[in-house]
C-alpha positions in Angstrom: -4.4 18.1 -32.3 -0.7 19.5 -31.4 0.3 22.5 -29.2 1.7 23.8 -32.1 -1.8 23.6 -34.4 -3.8 25.0 -31.6 -1.6 27.9 -31.0 -1.8 28.7 -34.6 -5.3 28.6 -35.1 -5.5 30.4 -31.5 -3.0 33.1 -32.7 -4.7 33.2 -36.2 -8.3 34.2 -34.5 -6.9 36.8 -32.5 -4.8 38.2 -35.5 -7.6 38.3 -38.0 -10.5 39.6 -36.0 -13.6 39.1 -38.9 -13.0 35.5 -38.6 -15.0 36.0 -35.4 -17.7 37.4 -36.9 -19.0 34.6 -39.7 -17.4 32.0 -41.3 -18.3 28.8 -42.7 -15.6 25.9 -43.6 -16.6 23.1 -45.5 -14.0 20.3 -46.7 -15.3 17.8 -49.5 -13.5 14.9 -49.6 -14.3 12.2 -52.4 -14.6 8.7 -51.6 -13.3 7.7 -55.2 -13.0 9.6 -58.0 -11.7 13.2 -57.7 -13.6 16.1 -57.0 -13.1 19.8 -58.4 -14.2 23.2 -57.8 -16.9 23.1 -60.6 -18.3 19.9 -59.2 -18.9 21.5 -56.3 -20.3 24.7 -57.5 -22.7 22.3 -59.4 -23.8 20.5 -56.6 -24.3 24.0 -55.1 -27.2 24.8 -57.5 -24.4 27.2 -59.3 -22.7 27.6 -62.4 -19.3 27.3 -62.8 -18.8 29.6 -65.6 -20.0 32.1 -62.9 -16.8 31.7 -60.9 -14.6 35.0 -60.8 -10.7 34.9 -59.1 -10.3 37.6 -56.7 -7.2 38.1 -55.1 -6.6 37.1 -51.0 -6.2 40.9 -50.6 -9.4 42.0 -52.2 -11.3 38.6 -50.1 -9.9 40.7 -46.9 -11.0 44.3 -48.0 -14.5 42.9 -48.6 -14.9 41.3 -45.4 -13.3 43.9 -43.5 -14.7 46.9 -45.4 -18.7 45.7 -43.7 -19.4 43.1 -42.1 -23.2 43.3 -43.5 -21.4 43.0 -47.1 -23.6 39.9 -48.8 -21.3 36.3 -48.1 -18.3 35.5 -50.0 -17.7 32.3 -50.8 -13.9 31.2 -51.7 -13.3 27.7 -53.2 -9.7 26.0 -53.1 -8.3 22.7 -54.7 -6.7 20.8 -51.9 -5.8 17.5 -53.6 -8.4 15.6 -54.8 -10.9 17.8 -52.4 -12.3 21.0 -52.1 -12.3 23.5 -49.7 -15.2 25.9 -49.2 -15.1 28.8 -46.9 -17.7 31.2 -46.9 -17.4 34.6 -45.2 -20.4 36.0 -43.4 -22.3 33.1 -45.0 -23.6 29.3 -43.7 -25.4 27.4 -46.4 -22.1 24.5 -45.8 -23.9 23.8 -42.3 -27.7 23.4 -43.9 -28.6 19.7 -43.7 -29.5 19.7 -47.3 -26.7 21.3 -48.4 -24.4 18.6 -46.6 -26.5 16.2 -48.0 -26.2 17.3 -51.9 -22.4 18.1 -51.0 -21.5 14.4 -49.3 -22.8 12.4 -52.5 -19.7 10.0 -53.1 -17.8 12.0 -51.1 -17.0 13.0 -47.3 -18.0 16.5 -46.0 -17.2 18.4 -42.7 -17.9 21.4 -42.1 -17.5 24.4 -39.2 -19.9 27.3 -38.9 -19.9 30.2 -36.0 -20.9 33.4 -36.1 -21.0 36.4 -33.7 -24.3 35.7 -32.0 -22.9 32.8 -30.7 -24.5 30.1 -33.8 -22.6 27.6 -34.7 -22.5 23.6 -36.1 -20.3 21.2 -36.7 -21.1 18.7 -39.0 -20.1 15.6 -41.0 -21.6 13.9 -43.8 -21.2 11.1 -46.2 -23.1 8.6 -48.8 -25.3 11.9 -48.7 -26.4 11.6 -45.6 -26.0 13.9 -42.4 -24.3 11.7 -40.1 -23.9 14.2 -36.9 -24.2 18.1 -36.5 -23.9 19.0 -33.1 -23.7 22.6 -31.5 -20.3 23.5 -29.3 -22.4 24.7 -26.6 -24.7 22.0 -26.5 -21.8 18.9 -27.6 -24.3 16.0 -25.8 -26.9 17.3 -28.4 -26.3 16.0 -31.4 -28.6 15.0 -34.6 -28.1 12.8 -37.5 -27.4 9.1 -38.2 -24.5 8.3 -36.5 -23.7 11.1 -33.5 -20.6 9.5 -32.5 -18.4 9.8 -35.8 -16.5 12.6 -34.5 -16.0 11.1 -30.7 -12.3 10.6 -31.5 -11.8 13.8 -33.2 -13.6 16.0 -30.5 -11.6 13.9 -27.6 -8.0 15.3 -29.1 -9.8 18.7 -29.1 -11.3 18.7 -25.8 -8.0 17.5 -24.6 -5.6 19.7 -26.1 -8.4 22.8 -24.4 -8.0 21.0 -21.2 -3.9 20.6 -21.2 -3.8 24.7 -22.5 -6.3 25.9 -19.2 -4.5 23.7 -16.9 -1.1 24.9 -18.0 -2.8 28.7 -17.8 -3.2 27.8 -13.7 -1.0 29.4 -11.4 
């Protein structure tokens, strides 16, 4: 992770305070054939016909107006993959959901809420590879608990270098 990326996300979290309340960001990347938003909605047990497009400001208004509002899920097509963002939700962090989403795909999920509940997860081929709590990163569950190590190493290096540069 570059210093620019770290700065961008730090700035984003500072600017959009509601992001700290509760968010689950899940990316479903197909291993072969492209996935579509309707494919992902069906994997979640939903009906694609029930999807309703909302402009970005409607999403912001929904979240900012009432933090106790029902979860809102936003889907976006990103090339061959689908990103799912849950405002005040956490379905993409559940092992059974990660398993369904990861059939023929690789899935990464990051979840947090205001109570410091959180999960960083990875799944593939219908199986949970790893899930961990950022407060206890050495306590991991899954079939391949080291699968995120290289990504986490880069993040830890960025955090340490940022902390070192802040020292007098």
